[in-house]
C-alpha positions as CSV (number, residue, x, y, z in Angstrom):
1,M,0.0,0.0,0.0
2,T,1.1,3.5,-0.8
3,C,0.9,6.6,1.4
4,F,-2.0,8.6,-0.1
5,S,-2.8,12.3,0.3
6,F,-6.1,12.3,-1.7
7,C,-8.4,9.4,-2.6
8,R,-11.7,10.4,-4.2
9,E,-11.9,10.0,-8.0
10,I,-8.1,9.9,-8.3
11,K,-5.7,8.4,-5.8
12,E,-2.8,10.8,-5.2
13,E,0.3,9.6,-3.5
14,M,1.7,11.8,-0.8
15,N,5.0,12.1,-2.6
16,T,3.3,13.4,-5.8
17,H,1.4,16.0,-3.8
18,I,4.4,17.2,-1.8
19,T,6.6,17.4,-4.9
20,L,4.0,19.4,-6.9
21,M,3.5,21.8,-4.0
22,G,7.2,22.4,-3.8
23,K,7.3,23.3,-7.5
24,I,4.3,25.6,-7.2
25,F,5.9,27.3,-4.2
26,E,9.1,27.9,-6.1
27,E,7.1,29.3,-9.0
28,Y,4.8,31.6,-7.2
29,F,6.5,32.6,-3.9
30,S,10.2,32.0,-4.0
31,F,11.0,34.5,-6.7
32,R,9.3,37.2,-4.6
33,K,11.9,36.8,-2.0
34,Y,9.3,35.8,0.5
35,S,12.0,34.6,2.9
36,I,13.7,38.0,3.0
37,L,10.5,39.6,4.1
38,L,9.9,37.1,6.8
39,S,13.5,37.2,7.9
40,R,13.2,40.9,8.6
41,L,9.9,40.4,10.3
42,I,11.0,37.7,12.8
43,G,14.8,38.1,12.9
44,E,15.5,34.6,11.4
45,D,18.1,33.8,8.8
46,T,16.6,33.5,5.3
47,Q,17.9,29.9,5.0
48,N,16.0,28.9,8.2
49,I,12.8,30.5,6.7
50,D,13.3,28.5,3.5
51,K,13.8,25.3,5.4
52,A,10.7,26.1,7.5
53,F,8.6,26.5,4.3
54,K,9.9,23.2,2.9
55,Y,9.2,21.5,6.3
56,M,5.7,23.0,6.3
57,I,5.0,21.7,2.8
58,L,6.3,18.3,3.8
59,M,4.4,18.1,7.1
60,H,1.1,19.8,6.2
61,D,-0.7,16.5,5.3
62,S,1.4,14.2,7.6
63,G,-1.7,13.6,9.7
64,K,-3.2,11.8,6.7
65,S,-0.7,9.0,7.7
66,F,-3.2,8.0,10.4
67,T,-4.0,4.3,9.7
68,N,-7.7,4.9,9.6
69,F,-7.4,7.7,7.1
70,Q,-5.4,5.5,4.7
71,G,-7.9,2.7,4.8
72,K,-11.0,4.9,4.3
73,C,-9.4,7.7,2.3
74,S,-11.2,10.2,4.5
75,F,-9.0,12.8,6.2
76,K,-11.3,15.0,8.4
77,G,-9.2,16.5,11.1
78,H,-5.8,15.5,9.6
79,E,-4.6,19.1,10.0
80,Y,-4.6,18.8,13.8
81,I,-2.6,15.6,13.7
82,S,-0.3,17.2,11.1
83,A,0.2,20.3,13.3
84,Y,1.0,18.1,16.3
85,L,3.6,16.1,14.4
86,A,5.2,19.2,12.9
87,Y,5.5,20.7,16.4
88,I,7.0,17.6,18.1
89,L,9.3,16.8,15.2
90,G,10.4,20.4,14.5
91,E,13.2,20.4,17.0
92,N,15.6,21.9,14.4
93,F,13.7,25.2,14.3
94,S,13.5,28.0,16.8
95,E,10.4,28.0,18.9
96,I,8.8,30.9,17.0
97,L,9.3,29.2,13.6
98,K,8.1,25.8,15.0
99,E,5.0,27.4,16.5
100,T,4.3,29.5,13.4
101,V,4.7,26.6,10.9
102,S,2.6,24.2,13.1
103,T,-0.1,26.8,13.6
104,A,-0.3,27.4,9.8
105,I,-0.6,23.7,9.3
106,A,-3.4,23.5,11.9
107,L,-5.3,26.2,10.1
108,H,-4.8,25.2,6.4
109,H,-8.4,24.2,6.2
110,H,-9.6,26.9,8.6
111,T,-12.5,28.0,6.3
112,M,-14.3,24.9,7.2
113,I,-16.7,25.6,10.1
114,D,-16.3,23.7,13.5
115,R,-13.2,21.8,12.4
116,F,-11.8,21.6,15.9
117,Q,-14.7,19.4,17.1
118,I,-13.3,16.7,14.8
119,I,-10.3,16.3,17.0
120,Y,-12.4,14.9,19.9
121,K,-13.8,12.2,17.7
122,L,-10.3,10.7,16.8
123,P,-9.5,7.4,18.4
124,N,-6.9,6.9,21.1
125,P,-4.1,6.2,20.4
126,I,-3.7,7.5,16.8
127,T,-1.5,5.0,14.9
128,F,0.3,5.6,11.6
129,S,0.6,3.6,8.5
130,P,4.0,1.8,8.1
131,Q,4.1,3.0,4.5
132,C,3.6,6.6,5.5
133,I,6.2,6.2,8.3
134,D,8.6,5.0,5.6
135,F,7.7,7.9,3.3
136,F,8.6,10.5,5.9
137,K,11.7,8.6,7.0
138,K,13.0,9.0,3.4
139,H,12.6,12.7,3.9
140,G,14.6,12.6,7.1
141,I,11.6,12.7,9.5
142,V,11.4,10.0,12.1
143,F,7.8,9.5,12.7
144,P,6.3,7.9,15.9
145,E,4.3,4.8,15.4
146,K,1.5,6.3,17.5
147,V,0.5,9.4,19.3
148,F,-2.2,10.1,21.9
149,K,-5.3,12.2,21.3
150,N,-4.8,14.2,24.5
151,D,-1.3,15.3,23.4
152,V,-2.7,16.3,20.0
153,I,-5.4,18.4,21.7
154,M,-2.9,20.0,24.2
155,I,-0.5,21.1,21.4
156,N,-3.4,22.4,19.3
157,N,-4.7,24.4,22.2
158,K,-1.2,25.9,22.7
159,L,-1.1,26.7,18.9
160,T,-4.5,28.4,19.2
161,E,-3.1,30.7,21.9
162,F,0.0,31.4,19.8
163,F,-2.3,32.3,16.9
164,K,-4.2,34.8,19.0
165,K,-0.9,36.7,19.7
166,N,0.8,36.2,16.4
167,Y,-1.9,35.9,13.8
168,R,-0.2,38.3,11.3
169,L,3.0,36.2,11.3
170,V,1.0,32.9,11.0
171,Y,-0.9,34.3,8.0
172,Y,2.4,35.0,6.2
173,F,2.9,31.2,6.3
174,L,-0.7,30.2,6.0
175,Y,-1.4,32.2,2.9
176,P,1.1,30.5,0.6
177,L,0.4,27.1,2.1
178,T,-3.3,27.3,1.5
179,I,-2.8,28.6,-2.1
180,I,-0.3,26.0,-3.2
181,D,-2.2,23.2,-1.5
182,N,-5.4,24.2,-3.4
183,I,-3.5,24.7,-6.7
184,A,-1.8,21.3,-6.3
185,G,-5.2,19.7,-5.6
186,L,-6.8,21.3,-8.7
187,I,-4.1,20.3,-11.2
188,R,-3.4,16.8,-9.9
């Protein structure tokens, strides 16, 4: 079995989706020197900003690796699992970058009403597909085999508080993530 990122009419592999998003990001945002703007805004090196964007693109759908999502190809609430994973696995980033990226991931489907209630319906523990664990391992991300719902809720509550204080910064990351995710979904 492959690690899927979309499964309705067409099954899209996670690798295909991530690669396409990376190309779209380069085409639409990289040439605008987005990282220079953000570097000035938060005092981070532009290389760290670039790495954070690549990490955000890679991790934004990581919650779809949840075993139940792979079997049913339904991904409601994956963004909260993805945000949790990005947060706990983002130890190479400063706290501000880690929280910003993780919050943007949590909100990348924020136009959908009452999305947070979905998190309470997830099973406990949340286990991950071995194929998806292998996919992320190839990208240098060592995934846990399982996580606990209460931990996912706790981190997402923390990210909600971070967003309230840093919403402008989060939107600098969320804006390109949402756009490139939607474009990649449309042209797959």
